[in-house]
C-alpha positions in Angstrom: -2.3 -8.7 -46.3 -1.4 -6.1 -43.7 -3.9 -3.3 -44.1 -4.6 -0.7 -43.0 -2.2 -0.4 -40.0 -1.9 2.9 -38.3 -4.2 5.4 -40.1 -3.5 9.2 -40.5 -6.0 11.8 -41.6 -4.3 14.4 -43.7 -6.4 17.6 -43.6 -8.6 19.6 -41.2 -11.7 20.5 -43.1 -15.3 19.2 -42.9 -14.8 16.1 -45.1 -11.6 15.2 -43.1 -13.5 15.6 -39.9 -16.3 13.3 -41.2 -13.8 10.7 -42.3 -12.1 10.8 -38.9 -15.5 10.2 -37.3 -16.0 7.2 -39.6 -12.5 5.7 -39.1 -12.6 6.2 -35.3 -15.7 4.1 -35.1 -13.5 1.1 -36.1 -9.9 2.1 -35.0 -8.6 2.5 -31.5 -6.7 5.7 -32.4 -5.6 7.8 -35.4 -2.9 10.2 -36.3 -4.2 13.5 -37.6 -2.2 16.1 -39.6 -3.5 19.7 -39.4 -1.5 22.6 -40.7 -2.3 25.1 -37.9 -1.1 24.6 -34.3 -3.7 27.1 -33.0 -6.5 25.0 -34.6 -5.1 21.8 -33.0 -4.9 23.4 -29.6 -8.5 24.6 -29.8 -9.6 21.2 -31.0 -8.0 19.6 -28.0 -9.6 22.1 -25.6 -13.1 21.9 -27.1 -13.2 18.2 -28.0 -14.4 19.0 -31.5 -13.1 20.7 -34.7 -13.4 24.4 -33.9 -14.1 25.4 -37.5 -16.0 22.4 -39.2 -18.7 20.0 -38.1 -18.6 21.4 -34.6 -21.4 19.1 -33.5 -19.2 16.0 -33.9 -17.5 15.2 -30.6 -14.2 13.3 -30.4 -12.4 11.5 -27.6 -9.2 13.5 -27.8 -7.1 10.8 -26.1 -7.7 8.6 -29.2 -6.2 11.2 -31.6 -2.5 12.1 -32.1 -2.5 15.6 -33.6 0.5 17.1 -35.3 1.2 20.0 -37.6 4.4 18.2 -38.7 3.6 16.3 -41.9 6.8 14.3 -41.8 6.2 13.1 -38.2 2.6 12.0 -39.1 3.8 10.2 -42.3 6.6 8.4 -40.5 4.3 7.1 -37.8 1.5 6.0 -40.1 0.9 3.1 -42.5 -2.2 4.4 -44.3 -2.5 8.1 -45.2 -6.0 9.4 -46.0 -5.6 12.7 -47.9 -8.5 15.1 -47.5 -7.0 18.5 -48.3 -8.5 20.8 -51.0 -6.9 19.9 -54.4 -5.5 23.4 -55.0 -3.5 23.2 -51.7 -2.3 19.6 -52.0 1.1 20.4 -53.6 1.9 23.0 -50.9 1.4 20.4 -48.2 3.4 17.7 -50.0 6.3 20.1 -50.6 7.1 19.9 -46.9 7.6 16.1 -47.2 11.1 14.7 -46.6 9.7 11.3 -45.8 9.1 8.8 -48.6 5.5 7.8 -49.1 5.9 5.1 -51.8 5.7 2.3 -49.3 2.5 3.7 -47.7 -1.1 2.9 -48.6 -2.4 6.2 -50.0 -6.1 6.9 -49.9 -7.4 10.1 -51.5 -10.7 11.5 -50.5 -10.0 14.6 -52.6 -12.7 15.2 -55.1 -10.6 17.5 -57.3 -7.8 17.7 -59.7 -4.2 19.0 -59.1 -3.9 22.4 -60.9 -1.0 23.1 -63.3 -0.3 19.4 -63.8 -4.0 18.8 -64.5 -3.6 15.4 -62.9 -6.2 13.5 -60.9 -4.8 12.9 -57.5 -4.1 9.2 -57.8 -2.0 9.9 -61.0 -0.2 12.7 -59.1 0.9 10.4 -56.3 1.9 7.7 -58.8 3.8 9.9 -61.2 5.4 12.4 -58.8 5.9 10.3 -55.6 6.3 6.9 -57.1 3.5 5.2 -55.2 2.5 2.0 -56.9 -1.0 2.0 -58.4 -2.0 -1.0 -56.3 -1.2 1.1 -53.2 -3.5 4.0 -54.1 -7.2 4.0 -53.3 -9.9 6.6 -53.8 -13.0 7.3 -51.7 -16.0 8.3 -53.8 -19.7 8.4 -53.8 -22.6 10.6 -52.7 -21.6 11.4 -49.2 -21.9 14.9 -47.7 -19.8 15.5 -44.6 -22.8 17.1 -42.9 -24.9 14.0 -43.3 -22.1 11.8 -42.0 -22.0 14.1 -38.9 -25.8 13.3 -38.5 -25.1 9.6 -39.0 -27.6 9.5 -41.9 -27.2 6.4 -44.1 -24.5 7.0 -46.8 -22.8 4.9 -49.4 -19.1 5.0 -50.2 -17.3 3.4 -53.2 -13.6 2.5 -52.7 -11.6 2.4 -55.9 -8.3 0.6 -56.1 -6.5 -1.4 -58.8 -6.0 -4.1 -56.1 -9.6 -5.0 -55.3 -8.6 -7.1 -52.3 -7.0 -4.1 -50.7 -10.1 -2.0 -51.5 -12.3 -4.7 -49.8 -10.1 -4.9 -46.7 -9.9 -1.1 -46.3 -13.7 -0.7 -46.9 -14.7 -3.5 -44.5 -12.2 -2.8 -41.7 -12.1 1.0 -41.6 -15.2 2.4 -43.2 -18.2 0.1 -43.1 -20.6 0.7 -40.2 -24.2 1.0 -39.3 -24.7 4.2 -41.3 -21.9 3.7 -43.9 -22.4 1.1 -46.6 -19.4 0.3 -48.9 -18.7 -1.1 -52.3 -15.5 -1.4 -54.3 -14.4 -0.7 -57.9 -11.2 -1.1 -60.0 -12.2 2.1 -62.0 -9.9 4.5 -60.1 -9.5 7.1 -62.9 -13.1 7.0 -63.9 -14.3 7.6 -60.3 -11.9 10.4 -59.8 -12.7 12.2 -63.1 -16.4 11.8 -62.3 -15.8 13.4 -58.9 -14.2 16.4 -60.7 -16.9 16.7 -63.3 -19.9 16.5 -60.9 -18.6 19.6 -59.1 -18.6 21.5 -62.4 -22.1 20.3 -63.2 -23.2 21.3 -59.7 -21.9 24.8 -60.3 -24.0 24.8 -63.5 -27.1 23.7 -61.6 -26.5 26.4 -59.1 -26.1 29.1 -61.8 -29.4 28.0 -63.3 -31.0 28.1 -59.9 -29.7 31.6 -59.3 -31.1 32.6 -62.7 -34.6 31.2 -61.6 -34.6 28.3 -64.0 -37.0 25.7 -62.5 -37.0 22.0 -61.6 -38.1 21.0 -65.1 -35.0 22.5 -66.6 -32.7 21.2 -63.8 -33.8 17.7 -64.7 -32.8 18.3 -68.4 -29.5 19.8 -67.3 -28.5 16.8 -65.2 -29.7 14.4 -67.9 -27.3 16.1 -70.3 -24.6 16.3 -67.7 -24.5 12.5 -67.1 -24.3 12.0 -70.9 -21.5 14.5 -71.1 -19.7 12.8 -68.2 -20.0 9.4 -69.9 -18.6 10.8 -73.1 -15.6 12.2 -71.3 -14.9 9.1 -69.2 -15.2 6.8 -72.2 -12.6 9.0 -74.0 -10.1 9.6 -71.1 -10.4 6.2 -69.5 -12.2 3.7 -71.7 -13.2 0.7 -69.5 -16.5 -1.1 -68.9 -18.5 0.8 -66.3 -22.1 1.5 -65.4 -22.5 5.3 -65.4 -25.7 5.0 -63.4 -23.7 3.6 -60.4 -23.8 5.7 -57.2 -20.1 6.7 -57.6 -21.0 8.5 -60.9 -24.7 9.3 -61.2 -25.4 9.3 -57.5 -22.6 11.7 -56.6 -23.7 13.9 -59.5 -27.3 14.0 -58.2 -26.5 14.8 -54.6 -23.9 17.5 -55.5 -26.2 19.2 -58.0 -29.3 19.2 -55.8 -28.3 19.3 -52.2 -28.2 22.4 -50.1 -25.1 21.0 -48.4 -23.2 21.3 -51.8 -20.8 24.1 -51.7 -20.4 23.9 -55.5 -24.1 24.4 -56.0 -24.1 27.3 -53.5 -21.2 28.9 -55.3 -23.0 28.5 -58.7 -26.2 30.0 -57.2 -24.3 33.1 -56.1 -22.8 33.5 -59.6 -26.3 33.1 -61.1 -27.6 35.8 -58.8 -24.9 38.2 -60.0 -22.0 37.8 -57.6 -18.5 38.0 -59.1 -16.3 34.9 -58.7 -14.1 36.7 -56.2 -17.0 38.0 -54.1 -18.7 34.6 -54.1 -15.4 32.9 -52.9 -14.9 35.4 -50.2 -18.5 35.1 -48.9 -18.4 31.3 -48.9 -15.2 31.0 -46.9 -14.9 27.4 -48.2 -13.4 25.9 -51.3 -15.6 25.1 -54.3 -13.5 22.5 -56.0 -15.5 22.8 -59.2 -14.0 26.3 -59.8 -10.5 24.9 -60.2 -11.8 21.7 -61.8 -13.5 23.7 -64.6 -10.2 25.1 -65.8 -8.4 21.8 -65.5 -11.0 19.9 -67.5 -11.2 22.6 -70.1 -7.4 22.4 -70.6 -7.4 18.6 -70.8 -10.2 18.7 -73.3 -8.2 20.8 -75.7 -6.4 17.5 -76.5 -9.3 15.1 -76.1 -11.9 17.1 -78.2 -15.0 15.7 -76.3 -18.3 17.5 -76.9 -18.8 19.2 -73.5 -21.1 22.1 -73.8 -21.9 22.3 -70.1 -18.2 22.5 -69.1 -17.6 25.0 -71.8 -20.5 27.2 -70.5 -19.3 27.1 -66.9 -15.8 27.9 -68.1 -17.0 30.9 -70.1 -19.0 32.2 -67.1 -16.2 31.7 -64.5 -13.1 32.5 -66.5 -14.2 34.5 -69.6 -16.7 36.6 -67.6 -19.5 36.0 -70.0 -22.9 36.9 -68.6 -24.5 33.8 -67.0 -27.9 34.8 -68.5 -26.5 34.9 -72.0 -24.3 31.8 -71.7 -27.0 29.6 -70.1 -29.5 30.8 -72.8 -27.1 29.5 -75.4 -26.7 26.3 -73.5 -30.5 25.7 -73.3 -30.7 25.9 -77.1 -28.4 22.9 -77.4 -30.5 20.7 -75.1 -33.4 18.5 -76.0 
């Protein structure tokens, strides 16, 4: 089985930079698509990403940069997409090169707005990529800790487990990256979307000065809510306490590296959504995921009080203090 071939990183943010660091520990060279030529030139001059994870140094001669997405796709066999989910469609609209024969890896922990599709379904339905040629990277793995080479665990989801194993072993596993594989592609992706929403909730509660005791109850209820949703939207046998589900939820809800938690904390302290987004200067995927999951759940009718509360605060402009008080009354 010929995997992974020439690898391309599609995106220029912190997680893209972290994955490039991981892949280059195994590969001789990579292709790297970045939207902005000025960012590419600065990267080449400095030897590191000028905007994200600036402490991570790269040997520039091992990287083929380009702002031409078609050129990168043509010259690559495996495409690792690491763009924020709200911007994925705008990047892909430039594509004139077919990608259905490529091995597509999505490290995007979000959902495609408007279509309300998880990213693997979007590539399959819109671009005709076979399900067995689509993989997802999941698990509790902050880019900042990868930069510091702190021990991290990644789960590779793919319908074709052999491909998942080869990709995980040949391109990701290393002295600080441990890997496992799973066939539960949809479950892992939906869990990645939901944990961002719950991290916003955790941040809101922190901003409102709720303590650690309540945070524990919130996350206990969140994992139950996640389990209900996953069992409805994609009913397969899974262990919700695996690191790809519970582990990712815990780190995103508690870590100071979590932009979704930071975003929620600002909302809890009284920032408007717009002012919080401007001050952060980074994408909080959970903001977009909240609306998408809320719309999906109109048809699924899963009991999701935490998602409902976050939606009411972010989109209906209900007072966080009032909404969280109502939420606390529903917990035990």
